[in-house]
Structure formats: C-alpha cells, structure tokens
N, C-alpha and C positions, 0 to 999 in steps of 0.2 A: 384631221391630223389626230391620228393614233398618242395615246397617254405614253409618255418614254417610262421603259421599265426600269424600275427600282434594283440597284445592285445589294447583296447581301449587306446587311449594317446599317443601310442608308434610308431616309424617310423622306417623303414631299412636299408639298407645298400643305402649310400649316394655315387652316382654317379658323376665324375665331368666332363664336355664337353668344348672344347674349340668352341666359334662361329667364324662366319665368319668375324663380327666384331673385333675381339681379344679379347675381355671381356670373362670372362668362368660363365659356369652355373651349378648350382648345382641339383641335382634331386632325388628324394626321395620319398619312397611309405609312405603313413601315414595314420592310423586307426581313423576314424573319430567317435566319441562319438554315432554316429548313426548304428555302428558297417563295415559300408563301408568304403573300404581302396581306397584311391585317391594318385593319384601322383600329387606333388607339385614342383615347381621349382625358383628358386632364381638366380639371376645374381650378377656377382661381377667383380671387376677389376681384380682379380686374381681370382686361384683357392679356396686361402685360404678365401680370402673373400665371394665368392659365397658359399664356404661350409658356412661359419658364417653366412652369411646372411640366410640360410636355415634354419639353427640350431636355429637362432632367433627365425623366423618364427613359429617354432614349439610349441617353448616355450611359445609365446602370442596366438598359433593357439587354439582357445576355439570350432573348427569343425564347421561341417554343418550340424544343429538341428534348432528344434523350429519351429514356424508356419508361416516364413518367416514376421513378424510384424516388428521385430526388429532385427538388427544383430551386431556382436560386433563392426565393422567398423562406425555403425552410429554415430550420433555425440550427445553429450548432448541436443544440438537445437531439433536435430529431435526426441529424446526421452521426450523432453518436448512439444514438440507439439501435439505429439501423445496422451502423456497423460491430457493435456489440452480436446482435440478432445474425447476422451472415457469418460472424467469424464462429461463432457456436456453433453453427449449422454447418461449416466448413469441415472436409475430410482432412486430417491430418493437424487441423489447427490447435491453438493454445488449448492447456486445459483446463477446465473449470474452475482450478484454484488459480491460476495464472491470469486468467480473467477476471477474478476476484480483486485480484492485486491492481489490475489495472484499473477497473471503475473506481476502487478508492484513490487511484493516484489522479485519474480526470476529475474527483471530486475538488480537488485543492483548485481548480481555475472556473468549476461550475457553482461551488455554494457560496452563497452571498455571505455565510459568516467565516470564509476561509481565505476569500479575495474582496479587496475593493472593487474589482472589475469581472464579475461574471462572465462569462461568454455564452450562457446556454440560450440566451434571448434574441441574441444576434442571428441576422437572417445572413446566409452563406455568402449572398452579394455583397455586401456590405462588411466581412470579414477582411482585415488586414494585418500585415505581420506585427505593427505598432502596438493592434488592440490585443494579440496575445502575448507579448511580450508586457503590456499592462497587466495583464490577469496573474502572469506567472511572478512579475515582481513583486507585484501588492501582496499574492500571498506567502513572499517568504520562504520558498521550499529550499531544500539545499542543491547545491549543483547537481546530485545524483538524482534528486526525485526531479529535477527540471528536468533533464535529460530523458527521463523514462516518460514524462507526462509528453515531450516534443516528440517522443518518438512515436506515441499513440495518435496525436495530434496528425503528425504527417500523412500517418497509414487511413486515417477516417478520411482527410481530404483528399488523398489522391481516389478513395473510393468515389467521393464526389466530382471528382474529375473525369475518371470513367462511368458514371452515368449523366455528365455531361451538362451539372449543374453550376458547374463554375468552370473558368478556363485556366486557371492557376493555383497553385497548392501555396496559402499564405504562412504554414507553419514552417515549411523547409527555408525560407528567410528570415527566421525568428533566429537569433545569434544563440548557440549552445553556449552554455560556459563550461569550462576545460573542469573534469571532475579529477580531484587531489589524486595523485598517484601513490599515496602514504602506503606503503606495503606492509601490512599485518603482519605481525610478528607472532610466531611459533612460541608455546612456552618453553623455555630454556630447558634441555635434560637436567642439568644440575639442582635445577629449583623444583621440578615435577613433585619430590616426593613433599616440600613442602607446601607446596600447592593443595598436593593430595590431603594432607594433615589438616590444613585449614578448613576445606570444605568438609572433610568428614567431621571435625571438632563442631563447626556450626548447624550440621544436618542431625546430630546426634545431642545437641546441647540440651539440658534440662532446664535451663532458665532461658528463655526464649521466646516472644509472643509465634501464636500459630504452633500447628502440629509440628511432628519430627517430619525429617524427610528422610527416609532411611534409605530411599534407592537411590538420592543424588549419590554419593560415593561410589556406589558400582555402576550408575551410570558414566560416571569421569572415567574411572576404570577400562569399562569398555570403548570409550571413547578412544583413550589412549593406547589403549590392545589394539584397534583394527581403523582409525582415520574416518570412519563412518559418520555421513550424515547424521545430526540428531534427529531427525526426522525417521530416518532410516533406522536409527539402531533401536528407537521406541517401537516401531513397529516387526520387531523381533519376536517371532514366535518360538518354541520349544521344537517344532517339527521341520526349523529351519537349520536347526542347531545339530551336527555329530558329534558327540563327544566322546564314543567309542565305538573300535571299528568293528564294521560289519562280521558276523557271524562265519565262520570256516572259511576267515582269512588269515593266513599268516604272512602280513607286510609290513616288514621293519620299516617300509617308506610312508607308514599311515598316520596322519596326523588330525588332530580335532581341526574342523573348520566349521562355518558357517555360509548362508546362503541368503546374499540379498535381494529379496524379491519383495517388497514394498515401502511404503515409508508411510508416517501419521502426517497429514495435511494439517493447516493453522489451525481447523476448525475441530480435530480432533476425530477426525474419520482415516480409517486404514481404508488405502488402497493398494491392489496389485499391480504397481508401476512405479518407476522412478523418476529422478529428475529429468536424465535423460536415458537414450537407452543402453547407453553403456553401464548404468546404474544397478541394473541385474547382476551381480558377480558372485562369483565366492570369494570367501577370504579364511585364510589359514589363521588359526588362534596360536598364538603363544601359550606354552604351556601355563604358564599363572592365570592366563583369562580364563583356559577351561578349569583350572581349578575351580575360580570364583564362581562360574557357571555351574557346576557340579554342585558347589555348596548352595548356591541360592535352590537349585531344582530340589534339591533334599526338605532344604528350609520353608520352599514355600507350597502354601495350598494352591492344588490344581484350580485353575479357572475356566470359563467356558471360552474365554477369547484363547485359551492357549498361550497368552502372553508372558513373554519372559519379563517387563515391566509392567506390573499394572497399580492403578490407584486404588485407593481403600475402599473406594465405591464400585470398583468392576470396572472402570475403564482404563482407555490407552490414556498415559500420558499426554499431555498438550506439549510441543515442542516450546512453546514460548514461555510455558510456566519453569519447563528448566531453565531456558535463558535469563528469565527473570530472578532465577534463586541465584544462579551465578553473579548477576548485575548486583544483587542487592547484598552477596557477602563480600563482593570487591567495592563494596562503598561504605563498609563497615569501620569504624574509627579501629577497631580490634586489630583488624589485619592491613591497615596502612603503611608500615613497614614492610612489607612484603611488596616489593615490586612488579615480581611476577606476575602477582594476582590482579592488578589494577586495570590490565586490559583483557583478562581470559573471559574466553566464550566458548562455547561447543566446538566455535571452527578454530580455535587455537590450536585445541589438541590434533586437530586434523593436519594442520600445519605441521607441526613434530612431527605426527608422522610420514607424512611427506618429505620433511626433511631428513631424517633419519635414513628411511627405504632410499632415497636419492645417492646417500652416501655411502652407504653399504652396496648398494646394487647401481639405479641409474635413473634417470627421469621418467621412463618410460615403465618401469616397475611401479614406480608413486603413482605414475598415471592410472596403472592398471588395479592399483589398491583403492585408489578414492574413488575410483569409477567416473573418469573423464573421458569426454570423447577427443580431447586434443592434447598432447604433451604441451602446449605452448600454455595453456590455462594454469596446467599443473607448475610450470616453471615459473611463469609470472607471478601467480598469487598464492601459491602453496609452499614453493620451497625457497628456503631460507640458506644459501648457499653461503659456507665461509670464504673469505676472502685467503684465494690463493696465489700466491705472486708465482708464475712461471719462469721455470730455470733457462732462459737461453742464452748464456752467456759464454758458451761454447764458440757460438758465430759473434757476437758481439765484441769477444775479446780479440777476434783475428781483425780487429779496425783498429788496433790502440796505435798510436804513432811512433814512429820510430825514434832511434837513438838520437838520432840527428836535430829532431825537435825539441829534446829533452831541456835542452839550453835557451829556449825562446822566450821572450816575453813571460811575464807573469799575469794570468786571465784578470781582467777588470782593471790594469794599469796603463 
C-alpha cells in the first residue's frame, strides 16, 4: 500500500531511536510549504523529550521557502541590516541623513545600554508583539520617538514577510502611544524686539564663558525675515542672493530676494537639496533684511565656501550648535522674566513668519514661503491663528421669539 501523501504543514509518524551516546533521537517526515517532504530529527535525553522536541520544532517551523535573503532563524539585527542596505540602494528612497536618524532611533531597542530587553539577538520566528513592547517600554523613549521606532520596525518586518521569513508582522500589533498634539507657538510679534535684544546681549557679552557668538543675532534676524529652516539659512551663499537689480533694468517692481537651494546636514555638510521638493524656492527679502545682508557683505572677509554665515575655522555652522545656543540662553537666570524667550528655537521664528503671512495673505502664501508640500502641514503646525468670532447674527436674529412669548415663565423656574 502506497504511503499516504502528507499535506503542507503536517508531519508523519514519529519514530524514536536510541543513540550510541545513550540519548534518544526522534525522526519524522514533514511537508514544507514548497510541497517538498523532508525528514527532520531532534534529540533528547529520553524518548519522551526527543519526541517533544521534534513536535515543538514542527510547531515553530515555517518551512523551506523564500528567496534565501532572510530565513526564520535570522535575527532582528540581520533583518535591520538588510533593510537599511536595501533602502540605501533603492531609487527615490530616504536620504542618507534620514537613514542616519532611523539608525539612531532603532539603537534604543537594540543597544543593551539603552533597553533592558534588546531585540537584536531574537530570531525572527520568535519575535512577538509583547517582546517589541517590552524593549520599547524599558528604553523609556518619548511617545514621538516610540512612534518613529515602531514605524521602522513595521517596514522592516514587512520586508521579512515579502522574503517569506515570517508569516505576520509583529510590529503592527504593538500599541502606539498617542503623540501629544500641543501646538508649539510662535514668538509673538510684540515680544520680538525683547527676544532680539536678549540674544544680542548674550552673543556679544564680554563677561561670559566661551568665545563671542557674533553671528547668532544676524542668524536670528534672517530667520525672522524669511521663515527659513535653520539648515537652509546656514547653507546660504552670497551667490544665492540678489541684493541689487540686474544691469540695464529699470523695473520699479524689482525687489531683493534669495534662492533656497540647499541645506546643512546635522553633520555640518552642505548638500544641494532640501527637506522636500518644495524646499527649493525663491524668497523675497524685506528691505531691513537686505540692508543687514549688505552690511555683512561689506564687513565680511571673502571665504572659499562663499558662505554668508561661516565659523572662525572657515566651516559651515552646525544647525545643532545654533539650537544649542538658543537653548542655553533661554535657560539663563538673567532672562527668566522674558516669557517669550522660554520656548524659543529656530522653528519658533518660522512659525512667527507663517502666522504673519497667513494674516496678511493666506495659508497658501505661508506654505509657499516655508517650502511645504501641503497647506495642511502649514496650517496644523505653523500658523497660530487668532480667535475670530464669526458674526452670523443676521440669520439667528430672525429666530427671536415673538411678542406673545415674552410673557412666558422665567427660564429655570
């Protein structure tokens, strides 16, 4: 009688044999998902343990399949290494700086110094949602960072599913912690001069630790004048700016302007692209900002980078250094009474510009100035609109009660 054909995912009769070493070995045929029947073996100290070990293997066994890029017994670290490699090679994928951020994010769940339950050594077949959650919980990351880590894991495990190393994505079942929707506020226009004065005072102070930060006041002024991202502003070159009208042009409509066509990365490197495709854009300069730039150009020694803002060492300014200086100023006791300075950052001035442009023009104009791809982003995160009470009383006045109802009972009685 012919041996009965096994269905995919099932195994045949288990046979047990005593080995010369005295331990036992259990053997059985198993039909993998590719339809091929293979024999598998597991050992144990006793016949019962050997049989149990083989059965446990079949429960977890996902079969021999896929393209060989990933296997169920590969680790989470193997998966992430492959995912980063493929994303780097993909056309139109995230930029190198963005991938650097992703790598720094996942270290929180891979590094034993950052989490009590590192994921790196877990085999893909053993990863469960509760294991990922334990790594995130013990890392103690913020809701926003937790969301970013989970996003990377979801995409990486989706790739593992594509290569048929696992059947389901354990990261999608990890609960996401809501990110607080507290909208950060711009620097109020009425407080701008006080904030400017405080920054200028600190930057030029004779009695403070460290060298003077003479560029910081002008950097802040240009942030206020343009609403540029800090990385965009620090990447500005003199060749990007038009401060005088072209020759042989008598056009009363001409005005000074600059072209945003690059940014400084977090590592201090200038690149010829922006955060989004809309980031490459022209910006009109108010007269007071054009005067500031003309003054700088006259006073500044030409440099090989053609940089508007350059360090004493002849390099580009780091965005993080500017952010750090503002952080330091707002935590000084000398300025504790200046409320508008307490949360100030380069992005605060960006929000101020967006709010003012929205009030004078509209949200679409603010979107264009800031270099956003969507007006929704501008409205949700940058514009701080004043409360306007719409006057629709011409309609609701028509709903007033008639004279015959005026003698009715007093409301509430």
